[in-house]
C-alpha positions in Angstrom: -1.2 24.1 -1.3 -0.9 27.5 -2.8 1.1 29.1 0.0 2.8 28.1 3.3 0.4 27.2 6.1 0.6 26.7 9.8 -1.3 23.4 9.7 -1.7 20.7 7.1 -4.1 17.8 6.6 -2.4 14.5 5.6 -4.0 11.3 4.6 -2.0 8.3 5.9 -2.1 5.1 3.8 -0.1 2.5 5.7 -1.1 -0.2 3.3 0.4 -3.7 3.7 3.4 -5.6 5.0 5.8 -3.3 6.8 3.7 -0.3 5.8 2.2 0.4 9.2 5.6 0.2 10.9 7.1 2.6 8.3 4.1 5.0 8.7 4.4 5.1 12.5 8.1 6.0 12.3 7.6 8.6 9.5 4.8 10.4 11.4 7.0 10.8 14.4 9.8 12.3 12.3 7.3 14.5 10.4 5.8 15.9 13.7 9.3 16.5 15.1 10.3 18.4 11.9 7.1 20.4 12.0 7.7 21.5 15.6 11.0 23.0 14.6 9.2 25.2 12.0 6.1 25.9 14.0 4.0 23.7 11.7 1.4 21.2 12.8 -0.3 18.3 11.1 -3.6 16.5 11.4 -3.7 12.9 10.2 -6.4 10.8 8.7 -5.5 7.1 8.4 -7.3 5.2 5.6 -7.1 1.8 3.9 -5.4 0.9 0.6 -4.4 -2.3 -1.1 -4.6 -5.7 0.6 -5.7 -4.2 4.0 -8.6 -2.5 2.2 -9.6 -5.6 0.4 -9.7 -7.6 3.7 -11.7 -4.9 5.5 -14.0 -3.6 2.7 -13.7 -5.9 -0.3 -12.2 -3.1 -2.4 -8.5 -2.2 -2.9 -9.5 1.5 -3.2 -12.5 2.3 -1.0 -14.6 5.4 -1.6 -13.7 6.7 1.9 -10.0 6.6 1.0 -10.6 8.6 -2.2 -12.6 11.2 -0.3 -10.0 11.6 2.4 -7.2 12.0 -0.2 -9.2 14.6 -2.2 -9.6 16.6 1.0 -6.0 16.4 2.1 -3.1 18.7 1.5 -0.8 15.7 1.1 -0.8 11.9 1.0 1.7 9.7 2.8 1.7 6.2 1.4 3.9 3.4 2.7 3.8 -0.1 1.2 1.3 -2.1 -0.8 0.8 -5.8 -1.8 1.9 -9.2 -0.6 1.8 -12.9 -1.4 -1.6 -13.2 0.4 -3.4 -11.5 -2.4 -1.4 -12.7 -5.5 -4.1 -15.3 -6.4 -6.9 -12.7 -6.4 -8.6 -11.7 -9.6 -7.2 -8.6 -11.2 -9.9 -6.3 -9.8 -9.1 -7.5 -6.2 -5.3 -7.1 -6.3 -3.7 -4.5 -4.0 -1.9 -3.0 -7.0 -5.2 -2.3 -8.7 -6.0 0.1 -5.8 -2.6 1.9 -6.4 -3.3 2.3 -10.1 -6.8 3.6 -9.4 -5.3 6.2 -6.9 -2.9 7.4 -9.6 -5.6 7.7 -12.2 -8.3 9.3 -10.1 -6.0 11.8 -8.4 -3.9 12.6 -11.5 -0.7 11.4 -9.8 1.2 11.2 -13.1 4.8 12.2 -12.1 7.0 10.0 -9.8 10.3 11.6 -8.7 12.8 8.9 -7.6 16.1 10.3 -6.3 19.1 8.0 -6.2 21.9 9.6 -4.2 24.9 7.8 -2.8 25.4 8.4 0.9 29.1 8.3 1.7 28.6 6.4 5.0 26.7 3.6 3.2 28.8 3.1 0.1 30.2 -0.2 1.3 26.7 -1.5 2.0 25.9 -1.4 -1.7 26.1 -4.5 -3.9 28.0 -2.4 -6.5 31.6 -1.5 -6.2 32.4 1.7 -4.3 33.9 3.3 -7.4 30.7 2.7 -9.3 28.3 4.2 -6.7 30.5 7.0 -5.2 29.1 10.4 -6.2 25.9 9.1 -7.8 23.2 11.7 -7.7 20.3 10.9 -10.2 16.7 12.0 -10.2 14.5 9.5 -12.2 11.3 11.2 -13.5 8.8 8.4 -14.1 5.4 8.7 -15.8 2.6 6.9 -13.9 -0.8 7.3 -15.6 -0.2 6.2 -19.2 1.5 3.4 -21.2 1.0 -0.3 -20.7 -0.5 -0.1 -17.2 -3.6 1.7 -18.5 -3.9 0.8 -22.2 -7.1 -0.8 -23.2 -8.2 -3.4 -24.1 -6.2 -5.5 -21.7 -6.7 -8.9 -20.1 -6.5 -12.6 -20.6 -8.8 -14.0 -23.3 -9.6 -17.3 -24.9 -10.4 -18.1 -28.6 -10.6 -21.4 -30.2 -9.4 -23.1 -27.1 -6.2 -20.9 -26.9 -5.7 -18.4 -24.1 -3.8 -15.2 -24.8 -2.9 -12.1 -22.8 -3.0 -8.6 -24.0 -1.8 -5.2 -22.8 -1.5 -2.1 -24.9 1.2 0.6 -24.8 -0.7 3.8 -25.4 0.4 7.4 -24.8 -1.4 10.6 -25.8 0.6 13.7 -26.7 -0.7 15.6 -23.6 0.4 12.8 -21.3 3.9 12.9 -22.7 4.0 16.6 -22.7 3.1 17.1 -19.0 5.7 14.6 -17.8 8.4 16.1 -20.1 7.7 19.5 -18.6 8.2 18.1 -15.2 11.5 16.6 -16.3 12.7 19.9 -17.8 11.8 21.7 -14.6 13.7 19.2 -12.5 16.8 19.4 -14.8 16.8 23.2 -14.6 16.9 23.0 -10.8 19.7 20.4 -10.8 22.5 19.7 -13.2 20.9 21.1 -16.4 21.0 17.6 -18.0 18.0 15.5 -19.0 18.2 12.0 -20.6 15.0 10.8 -22.1 14.6 7.0 -22.1 12.7 5.3 -24.8 12.6 2.4 -27.3 11.9 4.5 -30.4 13.9 2.1 -32.6 11.2 -0.5 -32.5 8.1 1.0 -30.8 5.8 3.7 -32.4 4.6 4.8 -29.0 8.2 5.5 -28.1 8.8 7.5 -31.3 5.8 9.7 -30.3 7.4 10.0 -26.9 10.7 11.1 -28.3 9.1 13.6 -30.8 7.1 15.2 -28.0 10.0 15.4 -25.6 12.1 17.1 -28.2 9.3 19.7 -28.9 8.8 20.4 -25.2 12.6 20.8 -24.7 12.5 23.5 -27.4 9.6 25.2 -25.6 10.6 25.2 -22.0 14.0 23.5 -21.7 16.2 26.6 -21.7 19.6 25.7 -20.3 18.9 22.0 -20.4 21.1 19.6 -22.3 18.7 16.9 -23.7 19.9 13.5 -24.7 18.2 10.2 -25.6 19.0 6.6 -24.8 17.3 3.3 -25.5 16.0 1.6 -22.3 18.1 -1.5 -22.5 21.3 0.6 -22.8 20.1 2.8 -20.0 19.7 -0.2 -17.7 23.3 -1.2 -18.4 24.7 2.3 -18.0 23.1 2.7 -14.6 25.2 -0.1 -13.2 28.5 0.5 -15.0 
């Protein structure tokens, strides 16, 4: 959407499990919010994941792709469940999610983690650990091990082996780094890039590109780097 509109087309993807319940409640809230601003919405509900497999034989039907491409926005709820865990890889609900990311270019996932004062005691972490937490995780979605080829389970000389490849191109890293710099500029001015550059070549490329992008468009941003295992520990300290 290039400019504000009075009406928006939204593709609804309730998906599986509690997805339909979540979608119903979210649509009610969205319509109510729109009414306060004089904005209306038209909704087109489509299938994704396990529900799509059961109805069409595909986790990512062509009709769903067409609806998403014609929409101003996509509202997706939940995907997957034990019912489909035994399916071959091409008929898993998550395969539909990965196809959606790739075909629509949905490469940046923004995941806010903010502590709400009224809910601090509901956390499994101590109050002093979670109080004041306000983090935005910027996650890359269209590269790395999920999409690297070749991938699969193979057999040679009677031995089965599984293979996935961690692959990132420079443009893939650059575009997510630019998103991260933009987010940091609008928030605290700090950006921590998470990698495993001490042992992985693909992570060394990640680190190199992030440093370059920071120099190009990260004005006012303090960039730091942290290994992923340390980052996981720091998040819960």
